[in-house]
C-alpha positions in Angstrom: 28.5 53.6 7.2 31.5 51.3 7.2 31.6 47.8 5.9 30.7 45.2 8.6 33.5 43.0 9.8 31.3 40.0 9.1 31.1 40.5 5.4 29.7 37.7 3.2 32.5 35.1 2.9 34.0 34.0 -0.4 33.4 30.5 -1.7 36.7 29.2 -0.3 35.9 30.2 3.2 32.5 28.6 2.9 34.0 25.3 1.8 36.6 25.5 4.5 33.8 26.0 7.1 31.9 23.0 5.7 34.9 20.8 5.8 35.8 22.0 9.3 32.3 21.2 10.6 32.2 17.8 8.8 35.6 16.7 9.8 35.3 17.6 13.5 31.9 16.0 14.0 33.0 12.9 12.0 35.9 12.5 14.3 33.9 12.9 17.4 31.2 10.6 16.2 33.8 8.1 15.2 34.9 8.1 18.8 31.4 7.8 20.0 30.5 5.1 17.5 33.6 3.0 18.3 32.5 3.0 21.9 28.9 2.1 21.0 30.1 -0.9 19.0 32.5 -2.0 21.6 29.8 -1.7 24.3 27.8 -4.3 22.3 30.6 -6.6 21.2 33.4 -6.8 23.9 32.9 -4.5 26.9 30.5 -6.8 28.8 33.2 -9.5 28.9 36.2 -7.2 29.5 34.9 -4.6 31.9 31.6 -6.1 33.3 32.2 -9.8 33.9 29.3 -11.8 35.1 27.5 -15.1 34.6 24.4 -13.4 33.1 25.1 -12.2 29.5 22.0 -9.9 29.7 23.4 -8.1 32.8 26.7 -7.6 31.1 25.1 -6.1 28.1 22.9 -3.8 30.2 26.0 -2.6 32.2 27.9 -1.9 29.0 25.0 0.1 27.6 24.8 1.9 30.9 28.2 3.4 30.2 26.9 4.2 26.7 24.1 6.2 28.4 26.7 8.0 30.6 28.0 9.6 27.3 24.5 11.1 26.8 23.7 12.0 30.4 26.9 14.1 30.5 26.0 16.0 27.3 23.9 18.7 29.1 27.0 19.7 31.1 28.8 20.2 27.8 25.8 22.1 26.4 25.7 24.4 29.5 29.4 25.1 29.7 30.5 25.2 26.0 27.2 26.5 24.7 27.5 29.5 26.9 31.1 30.0 25.9 30.2 29.7 22.3 27.9 32.7 22.5 30.4 34.7 24.5 33.9 34.0 23.2 33.0 32.6 19.8 32.3 29.4 17.9 35.8 28.5 16.7 37.6 28.6 20.1 35.0 26.3 21.7 35.2 23.8 18.9 38.9 23.4 19.3 38.4 22.6 23.0 35.7 20.1 22.4 37.7 18.3 19.8 40.7 17.9 22.2 38.4 16.7 25.0 36.7 13.9 23.0 39.8 12.8 21.2 41.9 12.6 24.3 39.2 10.6 26.2 38.9 8.1 23.4 42.6 7.6 23.1 42.9 6.9 26.8 40.1 4.3 26.6 42.3 2.5 24.1 45.0 2.3 26.7 42.8 1.3 29.6 43.5 -2.0 31.4 40.6 -4.4 31.8 38.8 -5.7 34.9 41.1 -8.7 34.9 44.1 -6.5 35.3 43.1 -3.7 37.7 39.7 -4.9 39.0 36.9 -2.5 39.7 39.0 0.5 38.9 38.7 -0.4 35.2 34.9 0.1 34.8 35.1 3.2 37.0 37.7 4.8 34.8 35.9 3.7 31.7 32.7 5.5 32.9 34.7 8.7 33.7 36.3 8.7 30.2 32.9 8.1 28.7 31.6 11.0 30.7 34.3 13.2 29.3 33.4 12.1 25.8 29.8 13.1 26.4 30.7 16.5 27.7 32.7 17.2 24.6 30.0 16.1 22.2 27.5 18.2 24.2 29.5 21.3 23.4 30.5 20.3 19.9 27.3 19.9 18.0 25.9 23.4 18.3 29.2 25.0 17.3 29.7 22.7 14.4 26.3 23.5 13.0 26.8 27.2 13.4 30.2 27.1 11.9 28.9 25.9 8.5 25.4 27.5 8.6 26.6 31.0 9.6 29.2 31.0 6.8 26.5 30.0 4.3 23.5 31.6 2.7 20.5 31.6 5.2 18.3 30.6 2.2 20.4 27.4 1.9 20.8 26.7 5.6 19.3 23.2 5.3 22.2 22.1 3.1 25.1 24.0 4.7 24.1 23.0 8.3 23.9 19.4 7.2 27.7 19.3 7.3 27.6 18.6 11.0 24.8 16.1 10.5 26.9 14.0 8.2 29.3 13.5 11.2 27.3 10.6 12.8 27.1 8.4 9.8 30.6 9.3 8.7 31.9 8.4 12.1 29.8 5.3 12.2 31.1 4.4 8.8 34.7 4.8 9.8 34.3 3.1 13.2 32.4 0.1 11.8 34.7 -0.1 8.9 37.7 -0.4 11.2 35.9 -2.9 13.4 34.8 -4.9 10.3 38.4 -5.1 9.1 39.6 -6.1 12.6 37.0 -8.8 13.1 37.6 -10.2 9.6 41.4 -10.4 10.1 41.7 -11.3 13.7 40.5 -14.3 15.7 37.9 -13.7 18.3 40.5 -14.2 21.0 42.9 -11.6 19.4 40.1 -9.1 18.9 39.0 -9.4 22.5 42.5 -9.2 23.8 43.9 -6.2 21.9 42.3 -5.7 18.5 39.5 -3.5 19.8 42.0 -1.1 21.2 43.3 -0.2 17.7 40.1 1.5 16.8 40.3 3.7 19.9 44.0 4.6 19.5 43.4 5.7 15.9 41.6 8.7 17.3 44.9 10.4 17.9 45.6 10.8 14.2 42.0 12.0 13.6 42.3 14.6 16.4 45.5 16.0 14.8 43.7 16.4 11.4 40.7 18.0 12.9 42.7 20.5 14.9 44.7 21.4 11.7 41.4 22.2 9.9 39.8 24.2 12.6 42.8 26.3 13.7 43.1 27.6 10.1 39.5 29.0 10.1 38.3 32.3 11.5 35.0 32.7 13.4 31.7 32.9 11.6 30.6 36.2 9.9 27.4 36.3 12.1 29.3 35.9 15.4 31.9 38.6 14.3 29.0 41.0 13.5 27.4 40.3 16.9 30.8 40.8 18.5 31.4 44.1 16.7 28.0 45.5 17.6 28.5 44.6 21.3 25.5 42.3 21.3 26.9 39.3 22.9 24.8 38.0 25.9 26.2 38.2 29.4 24.0 35.4 30.7 22.9 33.3 27.7 21.6 30.3 29.6 19.3 32.5 31.7 18.2 34.4 28.7 17.3 31.3 26.7 15.2 30.0 29.6 13.6 33.4 30.1 12.9 34.5 26.5 13.1 31.5 24.2 11.5 28.6 26.1 9.2 27.6 23.3 12.1 27.2 20.9 13.9 25.2 23.4 11.0 22.8 24.0 10.4 22.5 20.2 14.1 21.7 19.6 14.2 19.1 22.4 11.1 17.2 21.3 12.0 17.3 17.6 15.2 15.3 18.3 13.8 12.4 20.4 12.4 10.3 17.5 15.5 10.6 15.3 17.8 9.7 18.2 15.7 6.6 19.2 15.5 5.5 15.6 19.3 5.9 15.1 20.0 3.9 18.3 17.9 1.1 17.0 19.6 0.8 13.6 23.2 1.4 14.7 23.5 0.2 18.3 20.7 -2.2 19.3 20.8 -4.0 16.0 24.4 -5.2 16.8 23.4 -7.1 19.9 19.9 -8.2 18.5 21.3 -9.4 15.2 24.1 -11.5 16.7 21.6 -13.3 19.0 19.1 -13.9 16.2 21.0 -15.9 13.6 23.4 -13.3 12.2 27.2 -13.2 12.5 29.0 -10.1 13.8 30.4 -9.5 10.3 26.9 -9.6 8.7 25.5 -7.0 11.1 28.5 -4.7 10.8 28.1 -4.9 7.0 24.5 -3.8 7.2 25.2 -0.8 9.4 28.2 0.1 7.2 26.1 0.1 4.1 23.4 2.2 5.7 25.9 4.7 7.0 27.6 5.0 3.6 24.2 5.9 1.9 23.5 8.4 4.6 26.6 10.4 3.5 24.5 11.3 0.5 21.0 11.1 2.0 21.6 13.6 4.8 22.8 16.6 2.7 20.2 15.8 0.1 17.5 15.9 2.7 18.8 19.2 4.0 18.9 20.7 0.5 15.4 19.4 -0.1 14.0 21.4 2.8 15.5 24.6 1.5 13.0 24.2 -1.4 10.1 22.5 0.5 8.8 23.4 3.9 11.4 22.1 6.4 8.9 21.0 9.0 6.7 19.1 6.5 9.6 17.0 5.2 10.8 16.3 8.7 7.3 15.3 9.8 6.6 12.9 6.9 10.0 11.2 7.5 9.2 10.9 11.2 5.9 9.1 10.4 7.9 6.7 8.2 10.4 6.1 11.0 7.6 5.3 13.4 6.1 2.6 11.0 9.3 1.0 9.7 10.4 -1.1 12.8 7.1 -3.0 12.5 8.3 -4.0 9.0 12.0 -4.4 9.8 11.8 -7.1 12.5 9.6 -9.5 10.5 11.9 -8.9 7.5 15.0 -10.2 9.3 13.3 -13.1 11.1 14.2 -15.5 8.3 17.9 -14.9 8.7 18.5 -13.4 5.3 21.5 -11.1 5.0 20.0 -9.3 2.1 16.8 -8.5 4.1 19.0 -7.3 7.1 20.9 -4.9 4.9 17.8 -3.6 3.2 16.0 -3.2 6.5 18.9 -1.2 8.1 19.4 0.9 4.9 15.7 1.9 4.7 15.6 2.6 8.5 18.7 4.9 8.2 17.2 6.6 5.1 14.2 7.6 7.1 16.6 8.9 9.7 18.5 10.9 7.0 15.3 12.7 6.0 14.8 13.7 9.7 18.4 14.3 10.5 19.4 16.3 7.4 17.1 19.2 8.2 17.3 18.8 11.9 20.2 21.1 12.5 18.7 24.0 10.5 15.3 23.5 12.2 16.8 23.6 15.7 19.1 26.7 15.3 16.2 28.5 13.6 14.3 28.3 16.8 16.7 30.7 18.4 17.9 34.3 17.8 21.5 34.5 16.4 23.0 35.9 19.7 21.7 32.9 21.6 22.0 30.2 19.0 25.0 28.3 20.4 23.5 28.1 23.9 19.9 27.3 22.8 20.8 24.7 20.2 23.3 23.0 22.5 20.8 22.8 25.3 18.1 21.4 22.9 20.5 18.9 21.5 21.9 17.6 24.8 18.6 17.5 26.8 17.0 15.6 23.9 20.0 13.2 24.0 19.2 12.1 27.5 15.5 11.6 26.7 16.1 9.9 23.4 19.4 8.3 22.6 20.7 7.7 26.1 18.0 5.4 27.3 17.0 3.9 24.0 19.6 1.0 23.9 18.9 0.2 27.6 15.2 0.2 27.0 15.4 -1.9 23.8 17.6 -4.5 25.6 15.4 -4.6 28.7 12.1 -4.8 26.7 13.4 -7.5 24.4 14.8 -9.4 27.3 11.6 -9.2 29.4 9.0 -9.9 26.7 11.1 -12.0 24.3 9.6 -10.0 21.5 10.5 -7.2 19.1 7.0 -5.6 19.4 7.6 -3.5 22.5 10.8 -2.2 20.9 8.9 -1.1 17.8 6.2 0.5 19.9 8.9 2.4 21.8 10.2 3.9 18.6 6.7 4.8 17.4 6.0 6.7 20.7 9.3 8.6 20.4 8.4 9.6 16.9 5.0 10.9 17.9 6.8 13.1 20.5 9.0 14.5 17.8 6.0 15.4 15.6 4.7 17.4 18.6 8.0 19.4 18.6 7.7 20.1 14.9 4.2 21.5 15.4 5.4 23.7 18.3 8.4 25.0 16.3 8.6 28.0 13.9 9.6 28.3 10.3 12.9 30.1 9.5 13.3 33.9 9.7 16.3 34.6 7.4 16.0 38.3 8.2 17.6 37.7 11.6 21.0 36.9 10.1 20.7 39.5 7.4 20.0 42.2 9.9 23.3 41.6 11.7 25.3 41.4 8.5 23.8 44.5 7.0 24.5 46.8 10.0 27.5 49.0 10.1 30.6 48.4 12.3 30.5 49.8 15.8 32.9 49.8 18.7 32.4 46.6 20.7 31.8 46.8 24.4 34.2 45.3 26.9 34.7 41.5 27.0 32.1 39.9 29.3 33.4 37.8 32.1 33.5 34.1 31.2 
């Protein structure tokens, strides 16, 4: 029997895969986080003018939601391609799509210049961002995890999970520098554009990393054995529905919690006694600590049952908002930073093992499609509507209690997904890698 094409990679290839996964998702979440911050800070005035500040904020968060609603399209299109033509090729396409859309937002004239065309184009570019992110996540997770040891999947798959806090850290860091060095007038006029235009440099770096890397050993083994699916979407819905439902539900609580401590806190804090700089400092500190917390949580679940750690963290995330809002009611910057940091630490304990948990719900030949669908569908139910719901609930009731209850319910839903899911089956990967090389069948039509 000949040696499989997808032999175990050397340490250098494994590190390159980890960096490629981390750098790409960091870039794309930088793009996404820049938009989220701008939606809270400047977009209501620049693209959605109106006499009612609440309406402007709701409209800006509506375009935030578009980036989530469009994700399933990316999951369907790019997830299917990832199981058919490979992880690497799809990841290059998604990187270019998100980076290009973000760069164009930085050049977009405002409502005062081109009228209603400005918000329309903004929504379309936001839609393109969401499509790219929808196809990116599944491939980035597989890129690092399928190069790594299945017994350490929690750690290696966390590379893609570091992307959101890393992107949030970069975006809020850039915005913090801009807001500290520019007047409010200068920031609203042109300063915010700098953060978007910087994505051009980040795209170039991300492409350089990904183009140098070959596809994953698992996909190459699947390809060599002629085991690629012809209709992966149909097959997932027909044969792996339970895994799909478990993956979707498990993401909702973490998504809602993250939206609270990185998006809603910006508008809530600046209307409850804190300056823009203080709130950005809190989110920046929390994101920095997540860079360590997320891979540590992933590694922890390689030693302790993944679903148990995930579930305990979800309970903590459900309770914490009821502590957080009273903590910051006195206007203390220290309490604000502590509250955001603890909230994001609970998120790290959920988010670190999340990638491994979701891809383990699907067989290797359907992983890109299944995990992309779970990720994107959950994004609509969780992260897309959360900032809108938080703003509407707080505006209607004038209280943080409905917001905290919303988070708690979302976390209960995620616990249901963890109960429904399965533990890892490492033999699935090992079976592909252990089989001998065979002649691949003809390329399926894309």
